[in-house]
C-alpha positions in Angstrom: -15.3 -9.3 22.7 -14.1 -8.0 19.4 -10.8 -9.2 17.8 -10.0 -6.6 15.2 -7.3 -7.3 12.7 -5.7 -3.8 12.3 -2.1 -4.4 11.2 -0.3 -7.0 9.1 3.5 -7.0 8.9 5.0 -7.7 5.5 8.7 -8.4 4.9 10.6 -6.0 2.6 14.2 -5.6 1.7 14.2 -1.8 1.1 11.9 0.2 3.3 12.1 3.4 1.2 11.3 1.5 -2.0 8.4 -0.3 -0.4 7.1 3.0 1.1 7.2 4.6 -2.4 5.4 1.6 -4.0 2.6 1.4 -1.4 2.0 5.2 -1.2 2.8 6.4 -4.7 1.8 3.5 -6.8 -0.7 1.4 -4.8 -2.3 4.6 -3.3 -2.2 3.5 0.3 -2.2 6.3 2.9 0.9 6.8 4.9 0.0 6.6 8.6 3.5 6.6 10.2 7.2 6.5 9.4 9.0 6.3 12.8 12.7 5.6 13.1 14.0 6.2 16.6 17.3 4.4 15.8 19.3 2.8 13.0 18.1 -0.6 14.2 14.4 0.1 14.2 12.0 1.7 11.8 8.4 1.2 11.2 6.3 2.4 8.3 2.5 1.9 8.5 0.2 2.4 5.4 -3.5 1.8 4.9 -5.3 0.8 1.7 -8.1 3.2 0.8 -11.2 2.4 2.8 -9.6 -0.3 4.9 -9.7 -0.8 8.7 -6.5 -2.9 8.4 -3.1 -1.4 7.7 0.2 -3.0 6.6 3.5 -2.4 8.4 7.1 -2.9 7.3 10.5 -1.6 8.3 13.7 -2.5 10.1 13.8 -4.7 13.2 10.1 -5.6 13.1 9.9 -8.7 10.9 12.4 -11.5 10.4 10.5 -13.2 7.5 12.2 -13.4 4.1 11.4 -10.3 2.0 8.7 -11.2 -0.6 7.4 -14.2 1.4 3.9 -12.7 2.1 1.5 -14.4 -0.3 -2.1 -13.8 -1.3 -3.0 -10.8 0.8 -6.5 -9.9 -0.3 -7.9 -6.4 -1.1 -11.6 -6.6 -1.4 -13.1 -4.2 -4.0 -16.6 -3.6 -5.4 -15.3 -3.4 -9.0 -12.3 -5.5 -9.8 -12.0 -4.1 -13.3 -12.0 -0.5 -12.1 -9.6 -1.3 -9.3 -7.2 -3.0 -11.7 -7.3 -0.1 -14.1 -6.7 2.5 -11.3 -3.6 0.5 -10.2 -2.4 0.1 -13.7 -2.7 3.9 -14.3 -0.5 4.4 -11.2 2.2 2.1 -12.6 1.4 -1.2 -10.9 1.7 -4.3 -13.0 -1.7 -6.1 -12.4 -2.7 -9.4 -14.0 -5.7 -9.7 -16.2 -9.0 -10.4 -14.4 -10.0 -14.0 -14.0 -12.8 -16.1 -12.5 -13.2 -19.6 -11.4 -15.6 -21.9 -13.2 -16.5 -25.6 -12.8 -13.8 -26.3 -15.3 -11.1 -24.2 -13.7 -9.8 -20.6 -14.1 -11.3 -18.6 -17.0 -10.3 -15.2 -18.3 -12.4 -12.2 -17.5 -15.0 -11.2 -14.9 -17.4 -13.8 -13.6 -20.4 -13.7 -15.9 -22.9 -13.2 -13.0 -20.6 -10.9 -11.1 -21.0 -13.2 -8.1 -19.2 -12.1 -4.9 -15.8 -13.7 -4.2 -15.6 -15.0 -7.8 -13.5 -12.5 -9.8 -9.8 -11.8 -9.1 -6.6 -10.0 -10.3 -3.1 -10.1 -8.8 -0.1 -7.9 -8.3 3.1 -7.9 -6.4 5.2 -5.3 -4.6 8.9 -4.8 -5.6 10.0 -7.7 -3.3 7.4 -10.1 -4.6 4.9 -10.0 -1.8 1.6 -10.9 -3.6 -1.8 -9.3 -3.4 -5.1 -10.4 -4.8 -7.9 -8.0 -5.8 -11.2 -9.8 -5.0 -14.6 -8.5 -6.1 -17.3 -8.4 -3.5 -20.5 -6.3 -3.5 -20.4 -5.2 -7.1 -24.2 -4.9 -7.3 -24.5 -3.0 -4.0 -23.1 0.3 -5.0 
């Protein structure tokens, strides 16, 4: 039996602002924006190439806006992904990697999988991590 993670709910304070950020700045595809009443609205967006979407809205999540932490977007080239997001107006941290002595600036010297990262946040402060995996594979 498969257990496919296909939707992660994130808490936001302003649905339209979040929709603009994720679709216009982060480049996620808009899958749905459904509002059958004033008490319920769901917006679903999917990162490019992902099988898992995010959802946010009204009446679907009672967590504090901005409390989602460390959601990971796996990319083949963290530097290129960072630059693409920055060109779209997203404030993305510098790339960093972990060494035996702690965090170091820049890409991992050997471009090892799961070793290079950059971070950004949505307007509410929900945080995302770009993580490089598969750089040498294509």
